[in-house]
N, C-alpha and C positions, 0 to 999 in steps of 0.2 A: 239803309232806311229806305222802305216803299214810300215814295211820294204821295201815293194816293192815300196813304194812312195818316200824313200829316194833317193836324187841325187847322193849321194856317192856311196851307194850300187847299183844303176842303173850302174853307171860308171864302178865299179868294176866287175858287171856281163857281160858288153859289153867288158871289157879289158880281162876277162876269156875266152870268147868266141874267141877272136882274139889269145890269147895264145894258145888255143887247136889247132886252124887252124895252127899256126905257128909250133906247135908239130909235127902235121901230116906231114907239109911240111918237116920239118927237117928229119925225121925218115924215110919217103916214097921216098923223091927225093934226098936227100943229105946222106942218111944212117949214120945220126949221133944220137946216143943214149943216151949219158951220159949227157952231157949239155942239151939236149933237155928234159930229163927225170925231171932234177931238175928247170928247166923254167917252165914244166907243173906244178910241185908241188907248187913252190913259187907263180907262177901267178895265180893259182886257188884258193890258200888258202886266198888271200886277202878278197874276198867276204864272205867266210865263216867266218873269224874272225870279219868282220863288222857286221854279222847277229848275231855272239855270242855277240858281244858288244850290240846290241840293245836288248838283253834279258839279260843283266847283272843284278846282283841282287843289285849293289851298284854302284855309280859314280866312285869308286875306279876300281871296276871290269870293268866297261865301258872304262874307260882310259886304263887300262891294255889291254884289247882286242884291242883297237884302235891303241895302240902303237905296238901290234903284227902285226896288218895289215899294219901299216906303214913301219915296218922292213922287212916284206914279199916284198912290193912295192919296197924298196930300194935293196933288194936281186934280184929281178927279173930284174930291171934296170941294 
């Protein structure tokens, strides 16, 4: 399956773009660096974990990576 056709991956990618814009706003306009850095890390890692899950070597590996993506989404929230 082509990862770029995955609706979940597309949504994570669009979300990552929004997170990067939020990070830029928080650092440039509000001078907030600590929480914004964590937002950037967790918000952009969701898509990376989904991409890794797609390349998983087993169903268990896929589930583990998707679980990590879910946890990162919860942390970002």
